[in-house]
C-alpha positions in Angstrom: 0.0 0.0 0.0 1.4 3.4 -1.0 1.7 6.3 1.4 -1.2 8.1 -0.4 -3.4 5.1 0.0 -2.4 4.8 3.7 -3.4 8.5 4.3 -6.8 7.9 2.6 -7.4 4.7 4.6 -6.7 6.6 7.9 -9.0 9.5 6.9 -11.7 7.0 5.9 -11.4 5.3 9.3 -11.6 8.6 11.1 -14.8 9.5 9.2 -16.4 6.2 10.0 -15.6 6.4 13.7 -17.0 10.0 13.8 -20.2 8.9 12.1 -20.5 6.0 14.5 -20.3 8.4 17.5 -22.8 10.8 15.9 -25.2 7.9 15.6 -25.5 7.8 19.4 -26.4 11.5 19.8 -30.1 11.3 18.9 -30.9 9.1 21.9 -29.0 11.6 24.1 -30.9 14.5 22.7 -34.2 12.7 23.2 -33.5 12.5 26.9 -33.4 16.2 27.3 -36.7 16.4 29.1 -35.4 13.9 31.7 -32.2 15.9 32.2 -30.3 13.5 29.9 -31.0 10.4 32.0 -30.8 7.3 29.7 -31.0 4.6 32.3 -33.3 1.7 31.2 -33.7 3.0 27.6 -33.2 0.3 24.9 -30.3 0.7 22.4 -31.9 1.3 19.0 -30.6 0.0 15.6 -29.0 3.4 14.9 -26.8 3.0 18.0 -25.9 -0.6 17.2 -25.0 0.4 13.7 -22.9 3.2 15.1 -21.0 0.8 17.3 -20.3 -1.4 14.3 -19.0 1.7 12.4 -16.7 2.6 15.2 -15.2 -0.9 15.2 -14.8 -0.9 11.4 -13.4 2.6 11.3 -10.8 1.9 14.0 -9.7 -1.2 12.0 -9.4 0.8 8.8 -7.5 3.6 10.5 -5.1 1.1 12.0 -4.6 -0.5 8.6 -3.7 2.9 7.2 -1.3 3.8 10.0 0.6 0.5 10.6 3.1 -0.9 8.1 2.9 -4.4 6.8 6.6 -5.3 7.0 6.5 -6.1 10.7 9.4 -8.6 11.0 11.7 -6.5 8.8 10.8 -3.4 10.7 11.5 -5.0 14.1 14.9 -6.2 13.0 15.9 -3.0 11.3 14.9 -0.8 14.3 16.4 -2.9 17.0 19.9 -1.3 17.0 19.0 2.3 16.0 19.4 5.0 18.6 18.2 8.5 17.9 19.5 11.3 20.1 20.3 15.0 19.9 23.9 16.2 20.6 24.5 17.8 24.0 25.1 21.2 22.5 22.3 21.3 20.0 20.3 24.6 20.2 16.6 24.8 20.8 14.7 25.7 17.6 11.2 26.6 16.7 10.6 23.0 15.9 11.4 22.0 19.5 9.1 24.6 21.0 6.3 23.7 18.6 6.6 20.0 19.4 6.5 20.7 23.1 3.4 22.9 22.7 1.6 20.2 20.6 2.5 17.4 23.1 1.2 19.6 26.0 -2.1 19.9 24.3 -2.1 16.1 23.6 -1.4 15.3 27.2 -4.1 17.7 28.4 -6.6 15.9 26.3 -5.2 12.6 27.5 -5.2 13.4 31.2 -8.7 15.0 31.3 -10.4 11.7 30.5 -9.3 9.8 33.6 -9.5 13.1 35.6 -13.2 13.3 34.6 -14.0 10.0 36.4 -14.4 11.7 39.8 -16.9 14.3 38.4 -19.1 11.6 36.8 -19.4 9.4 40.0 -22.1 11.4 41.8 -24.2 11.5 38.6 -23.8 7.8 38.0 -24.7 7.0 41.6 -27.9 9.1 41.3 -29.0 7.9 37.8 -28.3 4.2 38.2 -29.4 4.2 41.9 -26.5 2.0 43.0 -24.0 2.3 45.9 -20.7 4.0 45.5 -18.8 0.6 45.6 -20.7 -0.5 42.5 -20.0 2.7 40.6 -16.3 2.3 41.6 -16.2 -0.5 39.0 -16.1 2.3 36.4 -12.8 3.9 37.5 -11.4 0.5 38.4 -11.8 -0.9 34.9 -10.8 2.5 33.4 -7.5 2.2 35.3 -7.2 -1.5 34.3 -7.5 -0.2 30.7 -4.7 2.2 31.3 -2.4 -0.6 32.4 -3.3 -2.5 29.3 -2.9 0.6 27.1 0.6 1.3 28.6 1.8 -2.1 27.4 0.0 -1.9 24.1 0.9 1.6 23.0 4.5 1.2 24.1 4.8 -1.8 21.9 3.1 0.0 19.0 5.3 3.0 19.5 8.6 1.0 19.4 7.6 -1.0 16.3 5.4 1.3 14.3 6.5 4.7 15.3 5.6 7.4 17.9 3.2 9.3 15.6 1.2 6.2 14.6 0.7 5.3 18.3 -0.5 8.8 19.1 -2.9 9.0 16.2 -4.4 5.5 16.7 -4.9 6.4 20.4 -6.7 9.6 19.3 -9.0 7.6 17.0 -9.9 5.3 19.9 -10.5 8.5 22.0 -13.1 9.6 19.5 -14.8 6.1 19.5 -15.0 5.8 23.3 -17.0 9.0 23.6 -20.1 6.9 23.2 -19.6 6.0 26.9 -21.7 9.1 27.5 -24.7 7.6 25.6 -24.6 4.1 27.2 -28.0 3.4 28.9 -26.6 0.8 31.4 -23.8 0.8 33.9 -22.4 -2.4 32.4 -21.9 -0.7 29.0 -20.3 2.3 30.8 -17.8 0.0 32.4 -16.9 -1.7 29.1 -16.5 1.6 27.3 -14.5 3.2 30.1 -12.1 0.2 29.9 -11.6 1.0 26.3 -11.2 4.7 27.1 -8.5 3.8 29.6 -6.8 1.6 27.0 -6.8 4.5 24.6 -5.3 6.9 27.2 -2.8 4.6 28.9 0.1 5.0 26.5 0.2 8.7 25.7 2.5 9.7 28.5 5.2 7.1 27.9 5.1 7.7 24.1 5.4 11.5 24.8 8.5 10.9 26.9 10.0 8.6 24.2 9.4 11.2 21.4 10.8 14.1 23.5 13.8 12.0 24.5 14.6 11.4 20.8 14.2 15.0 19.8 15.5 17.2 22.7 19.2 18.0 23.3 20.5 16.4 26.4 21.0 19.6 28.4 17.4 20.6 27.7 15.9 17.2 28.2 15.2 17.3 32.0 13.3 20.6 32.2 11.4 19.9 28.9 10.1 16.6 30.1 9.0 18.0 33.5 7.4 21.0 31.9 5.5 19.1 29.3 4.4 16.4 31.7 3.5 18.9 34.4 1.5 21.3 32.1 -0.3 18.3 30.6 -1.3 16.9 34.1 -2.4 20.3 35.5 -4.1 21.3 32.3 -5.9 18.0 32.1 -7.3 18.3 35.6 -8.3 21.9 35.0 -10.0 21.0 31.8 -11.9 18.2 33.4 -13.1 20.3 36.4 -13.8 23.3 34.2 -15.9 21.3 31.7 -17.7 19.8 34.7 -18.5 23.2 36.2 -19.7 24.6 32.9 -21.5 21.7 31.2 -22.6 19.2 33.8 -25.3 21.4 35.5 -26.9 21.8 32.0 -26.3 18.4 30.3 -25.6 16.1 33.1 -22.6 13.9 33.8 -22.7 12.2 30.4 -21.5 15.2 28.6 -18.0 14.7 30.1 -17.6 11.5 28.0 -19.3 12.9 24.9 -16.6 15.6 25.0 -14.2 12.9 23.7 -15.5 13.5 20.2 -14.3 17.1 19.7 -11.2 16.7 21.8 -10.2 13.4 20.1 -10.7 15.0 16.6 -8.6 17.9 17.8 -5.8 15.4 18.6 -6.1 13.8 15.2 -5.7 17.2 13.5 -2.7 18.0 15.7 -1.1 14.9 14.4 -0.1 16.9 11.3 2.3 18.9 13.6 3.8 15.8 15.2 7.0 14.6 13.4 7.3 10.9 12.6 10.0 9.1 14.6 13.3 9.3 12.8 14.0 5.7 14.1 10.8 4.5 12.5 11.6 6.2 9.2 15.1 4.8 9.1 13.9 1.3 9.8 11.5 1.6 6.8 14.3 2.8 4.5 12.9 6.3 4.2 16.3 7.9 4.6 15.6 11.3 3.2 12.5 11.9 5.4 14.4 10.7 8.5 17.3 13.0 7.7 14.9 15.9 7.3 13.4 15.2 10.7 16.8 15.0 12.3 18.0 18.2 10.7 14.9 20.0 12.1 15.7 18.8 15.6 19.4 18.6 15.6 19.4 14.9 16.2 21.6 12.1 14.9 21.4 8.3 14.5 23.9 5.8 15.9 23.9 2.0 16.1 24.1 0.3 19.5 24.6 -3.3 18.4 28.3 -3.2 19.0 27.7 -2.3 22.6 25.9 -5.6 23.4 28.7 -7.1 25.5 29.0 -4.0 27.6 25.3 -3.7 28.0 25.2 -7.1 29.4 27.8 -6.0 32.0 25.7 -2.9 32.7 22.8 -5.1 33.9 25.0 -6.0 36.9 25.1 -2.3 37.9 21.6 -2.6 39.5 23.0 -4.2 42.7 23.5 -3.0 46.2 21.4 -1.2 48.7 21.8 2.2 47.1 20.1 1.3 43.8 17.5 -1.1 45.3 16.7 1.5 47.9 16.2 4.1 45.2 13.9 1.8 43.3 11.9 1.1 46.5 11.7 4.8 47.2 10.4 5.7 43.7 8.0 2.7 43.7 6.4 3.8 47.0 6.2 7.4 45.8 4.5 6.2 42.6 2.0 4.1 44.6 1.2 7.0 46.8 0.6 9.2 43.8 -1.9 6.6 42.4 -3.7 6.3 45.7 -4.2 10.1 45.9 -4.8 10.9 42.2 -7.2 7.9 41.5 -8.5 7.6 45.1 -8.8 10.8 47.2 -9.1 13.2 44.2 -11.7 10.9 42.6 -13.7 10.6 45.8 -13.5 14.2 46.7 -16.2 15.6 44.4 -18.7 13.1 45.8 -17.6 13.9 49.3 -18.1 17.6 48.8 -21.6 17.0 47.3 -22.4 14.9 50.4 -21.3 17.8 52.6 -24.0 20.0 50.9 -22.0 21.6 48.0 -23.8 21.5 44.7 -22.1 19.7 41.8 -21.4 23.0 40.0 -19.9 24.5 43.2 -17.8 21.4 43.8 -16.5 21.4 40.3 -15.8 25.2 40.4 -13.8 24.8 43.7 -11.7 22.1 42.2 -11.2 24.1 39.0 -10.0 27.0 41.1 -7.6 24.7 42.9 -6.2 23.4 39.6 -5.8 27.0 38.4 -3.8 27.8 41.5 -1.6 24.8 40.8 -0.9 25.8 37.2 2.0 28.3 37.7 3.8 25.7 40.0 4.5 23.5 36.9 7.0 26.1 35.7 8.5 26.3 39.2 8.9 22.5 39.2 10.6 22.5 35.8 12.9 25.4 37.0 13.7 23.7 40.3 14.4 20.4 38.6 16.7 21.8 36.0 18.4 24.6 37.9 18.3 23.6 41.6 18.2 19.8 42.2 16.5 16.9 40.7 16.5 14.9 43.9 15.3 17.7 46.2 12.7 19.0 43.6 11.0 15.5 43.9 11.3 15.6 47.7 9.7 19.0 47.8 6.8 17.8 45.7 6.3 14.9 48.0 6.4 17.2 51.0 3.8 19.5 49.4 1.5 16.5 48.8 1.9 15.5 52.5 1.0 19.0 53.6 -2.1 18.8 51.4 -3.1 15.5 53.0 -2.7 17.1 56.5 -5.0 20.0 55.5 -7.6 17.7 54.0 -7.5 15.8 57.3 -7.9 19.0 59.2 -10.8 20.1 56.9 -12.6 16.8 57.5 -12.2 16.8 61.3 -13.1 20.5 61.9 -15.7 20.9 59.1 -16.5 24.1 57.3 -13.9 26.2 55.5 -12.9 26.2 51.9 -11.4 23.1 50.3 -9.5 25.2 47.8 -6.1 25.4 49.6 -6.0 21.7 50.7 -7.0 20.5 47.2 -4.6 23.0 45.6 -1.7 21.7 47.6 -2.7 18.1 46.7 -2.8 19.0 43.0 0.4 21.0 43.1 2.2 18.2 44.9 0.8 15.3 42.9 1.2 17.0 39.5 4.8 17.9 40.5 5.4 14.2 41.5 4.1 12.8 38.2 6.0 15.4 36.2 9.3 14.6 37.9 9.3 11.0 39.0 9.5 9.4 35.5 12.2 11.7 34.1 14.1 11.3 37.4 13.8 7.5 37.1 15.0 7.6 33.6 18.1 9.6 34.7 18.8 7.4 37.7 19.3 3.9 36.3 21.8 2.3 33.8 20.9 2.0 30.2 20.4 -1.8 30.3 17.7 -1.5 33.0 16.5 2.0 32.4 13.4 1.1 30.3 12.3 -1.6 32.8 12.8 0.7 35.8 10.8 3.5 34.2 8.1 1.1 33.1 7.9 -0.3 36.6 7.5 3.1 38.2 4.8 4.0 35.6 3.0 0.8 36.4 3.2 1.6 40.1 1.3 4.8 39.6 -1.6 2.9 38.0 -1.3 0.1 40.7 -2.0 2.7 43.4 -5.2 3.7 41.6 -6.3 0.1 41.3 -5.7 -0.5 45.0 -7.8 2.6 45.8 -10.7 1.6 43.7 -10.4 -2.1 44.8 -11.0 -1.0 48.4 -14.2 0.7 47.4 -15.4 -2.2 45.2 -14.7 -4.7 48.0 -17.1 -2.8 50.2 -14.5 -1.3 52.5 -16.1 2.1 53.3 -13.4 4.4 54.3 -14.1 8.0 55.4 -12.0 10.8 54.0 -10.3 11.0 57.4 -9.3 7.4 57.4 -8.3 7.5 53.7 -6.1 10.6 54.3 -4.4 8.9 57.3 -3.7 5.7 55.3 -2.3 7.5 52.3 -0.1 9.7 54.5 1.9 6.7 55.6 3.4 5.6 52.3 3.7 9.3 51.3 5.8 10.0 54.4 7.9 6.8 53.9 8.6 7.7 50.3 9.8 11.2 51.3 12.2 9.7 53.8 13.5 7.1 51.4 13.9 9.6 48.5 15.9 11.9 50.9 18.1 9.0 52.0 18.6 7.0 48.7 18.0 9.6 46.1 21.0 10.8 44.1 21.5 14.1 42.3 21.3 13.7 38.5 21.3 17.4 37.4 24.2 18.0 35.0 25.3 14.4 35.1 26.2 12.5 31.9 23.9 9.5 31.9 26.7 7.5 30.4 28.4 7.6 33.9 25.7 5.2 35.1 26.8 2.5 32.6 29.6 0.1 33.0 32.5 0.1 30.5 33.7 2.8 28.1 32.4 0.7 25.1 28.8 1.2 26.4 29.4 4.8 27.1 30.5 5.5 23.5 27.4 3.7 22.2 25.0 5.5 24.5 26.2 8.9 23.3 
């Protein structure tokens, strides 16, 4: 299939998925008199046909994006390493890529962040207890775990851009979650939504790592990740405050349609991975991409014996202590982000706040947190990588203490406690993965970073699993429980963490042969 045919196949798939989603909107519109409550309504033939179109369109889009020569591609790409020289200057292409990826991450993060704002509406409409509705975020998070593995595999074999675009197409398709009349269908669609969202962050880091000069890599990763996280939560809370009082909770899922299509259109501004282009023999295109970003290609196959020795570098209390510290930190982040912050909107509603007021307060908290992303990137790149992470953990711990005080004393505004939680947790997720990547030898770097990313989702699964199992924890108890691993991670990071600012990552590897290949 030629490149022109591939583009037309992808475009046709996007049109089919969009039409499939639009086929679900008439039923949503008919429920206007009932404040868009669809529970118990049968799925008509138009909706069923729309679901078939979505499946067909996704398959056609994937056919257009993914190359046929899988085995040859895998073999050709295995030894290619793309990296920018240490002294490469930042160009307009770098800044534009960062801006596009921030928007992509905002769209990606706002979907899981919307889960907390839909829980009160689902409890009311389906008339089920909180532990039953918790199946929705549980399966959504399970989907992100699946998506992290799937999209990482797709990104390594088929290219970063193909992974992002296929994820965006699935984003559009999963917007029908907002038109599902039963809780079971919501659970299934939210699993698919999580699968679509799960791999965006790792793919973003991989793409930036290939394109950014070494001396700009740390702060750019923190800035893009932090702005995406804060912006995603702000977008979710802002949309909830503006739209949910009018259209109900379902509109937060239906918003996947315009945001997903926006991500598809932004794909035109995302460069294809030079590694992917080289593996397919598209040398001129790969060279054009590398010229734009000041990158170069090397081959690492000659370093295999030294890499094997590098795997032995992950020994001793220092490195295992660091891995333990970062794992507990990631678990704590998952417990807070997919536990406390998901439960908080329902808790505020239970305390007498309206849904709109609750969403507005959380949106204000996210707005307060927004400028701190720049501070986190500055601290990480100019002050200390280790102590920047420790500071974000400490801010999160302070937020937990204030939430505990708010719950015990009652009254008062939740803006400051939630703002501290959002500042701290967004700082953690923006820093912990770049810090992990800069803290371990080349041979184990991918596995260590993947493990920490998995721990963030495992914390969320643990939080939702408690609710599903019927363990009813108050916000006071939840805050106390989460404070323990958060405090432990702070102590361990302070004890075992090492400074990585200004350090050549090749120093972590064993043998000069590996160092030369890693450059």
